[in-house]
N, C-alpha and C positions, 0 to 999 in steps of 0.2 A: 502652503505652497503658492496660493494666489498672491499673498502679501510679498513673498520673495520675488515673484515675477514682476509685480508692480515696481518694486525697488530697483530691479535690474533695468527695467525700461526707463526709469527716471534717470539713472546713472548714465545709460547710453545716450539719452537725449542731451544731457548736460555736456557730454564729451564731443558732440558734433562740432566740426569746425565752423567758423564763421562764414557766412555767405555774404560776399560783398558785391556791390555793383562794379562793373568793369571800369578801369581807369587806365589812361595812357599818358605817358610822359615823353617829352621831346627835349633833350638837352641842347643848348645852343640853337634855339629855334630860329632866331633871326641872325643875319650877318652882324658882326660886331658893331659896325658903324650905325646900322639901323637901331640895334638895341640901345646903344649909347645915346642916340638922338631922342629916343622915347624917354629914357631916364632923365636926360637933361631938361626935356620939356616939362616933365612932372616937377622937378626940383625948382625950376624957374617960375612955375605957375603956383607956387606956394600960397599966394594971397587969394587964389581962386578956389581953394579947397574949403569945404564946409563940413559940418558934422554929418556923419552918415545917418541914414534913417532905416527903420524897420518897416517893411510893407506887408500888409495882409489885405483885407478888404478896405477900400477907401484910401484916404491919404496916408502917406507914411508918417511916422512919428519918431522922435529922437528918444532912444532908450539905451544909455551907456552901460547899463547892467547887462544888456543882451548883445549889443553891438557898439563897440567903441573904435572909431577910426574917422578919417576925414576923406571926402571924395570930391571929384570934379568930373563933370560930364561935358565940358567944352572941348575945343581943340580938333575941329574937323580936319585940319591939315595933317594931324597925326593919326586920327582915327581911320581915315580912308585907306592909307597904306596897310594898316593893321587888318582892316576888313578884307582887303585883297589877299593878304597872306593867309587869313583864315579860310577864305573861299578856296584857295589852292590846296589846302590839306583836308578840306571837308570830306572828300571821298575816303581818304585814308582813315580818318577818325570814325566815320560811320562803319567801316569794315571792322576795325579793331574793337570798337565798343558794341558791335552787334546792333546798331541802330539802322532800321530800314531807310532807304533813300527818301529824301524829302526836299522840296524846293526851299531854299533859304530866303524867306520873304523879308527878313530884317536881321541885321547883326548889330546888337546893342553893345556899347562899349562904355565902361566906367573906370576912371582912374582912382586908385585908392592908396592912401598912405597910412601906415600903422606905426605909431610911436610908443612911448612908454605906457604900458598897461593896456594897449589896444588888444581887442579880441572880438570874436563873433561866436556866440553859442550855437549849439546844434540846430540846423535848419535845412530846408531844401530850397531850391531856387524856383520852385513853382508853388502855387497856392495850395495849401492843404485841403481846402474845402471847395475847390473850384475845378471844373474840367475845361475851363476856357483859357488857361495859360498856354501860351504858344512857345514858350522856351523849351527847346529840345536838348541842346547841348550847352554845357558850361565849360568854359576855358578860363584858366587863371594863368596869367603870364607874369612871372616874378622878375623883379629888377632890384638891384641894390649896388651901392658903391663897393668897390673891392679894394682892400679886404673888407669883408662884412664886419660891421661893428655892433650890430644888434644880435640878440639871441631870441630863441623861441619863435612864435609865429608859424609853427608847423600846421599844415593842412591835415586835419584829422578826419578820416573816413570811418563810417560806422557799419558794422555787420547788420544784416536785415533780420537775423534769427537769434542773435544773442548779444552779449555786451562787449564783444571783441571790437577793437579798433585798429586801424593802420594809420601811420603818420608819414607824411612826405615833407622833407625839409625844403623850405624855399631857398633857391639858389638863383644867382643872376642868370638871366636869359633862359630860364627853364619854363616850359609850357606844360601844364597839366590839364587834361580833358576828361570829362566824365558825363554821364547822363544828368540832365538838370534836376531830376527828381531823386538823385542819390543823396542821402543824409550826410552832412559834413559840418565841420566847424573850424574855427581858427584859434589855435592856442595863444595864450597871452604872450605879448611881445615885451622884451626888455631892451631899452635903448638908453644906456647910461649917459651918453653925451647930451641928449635932449635936442640935438640939432635936427632940423627937418631933413637935411640931405643924408643923414645917417639912418633914416627910418627904413622899414620894410615897405617896399613899393610893389603894387600889383595892378595889373590891368585885368579887370573882370569883363569877360566877354560872354554874351549869350547869343546862340544862333536860334532864331525863331522859325517856325514853320509857317 
């Protein structure tokens, strides 16, 4: 009888639904003219993009097996209006995501482009072994030329209690927000044309406490 009970408990545990960190999406986040201007800026800044890095303790390092993309951290004239837009929706995001109110001491912005074979393995946006990370919210703002000519590149979110995943398809002018410590990854991108302007573009934004 004890053996049957143990088996029953094991089956019940396996059947539990996945528990995910909250996520919030906003379609057509910015006015069309603003969205188009950000995309045009990224495309025309192609020569400023460099290989993305993976960060832990110390300096970041290039590891294309873990993260393959190109990034650019310049463009204050584009970043500042984006920061203003984020500040405007911060109260809404905190409420929907269940994040207690906090003063945003810094809004970090990174432009990223994902071409053929680009991906980012499972990770969190805070340090695994540190309590000093000040990133509280992660926002990913997707941009692409329409019609979209690449495929893949979905944002994959991971359950905290089992192997379940959820995917969000990147679409032009879509904003996705979630707590910075939520595990996530970027599925592999396929961009047959090979042209920079046809790639999957994203603005990675982190709100710091």
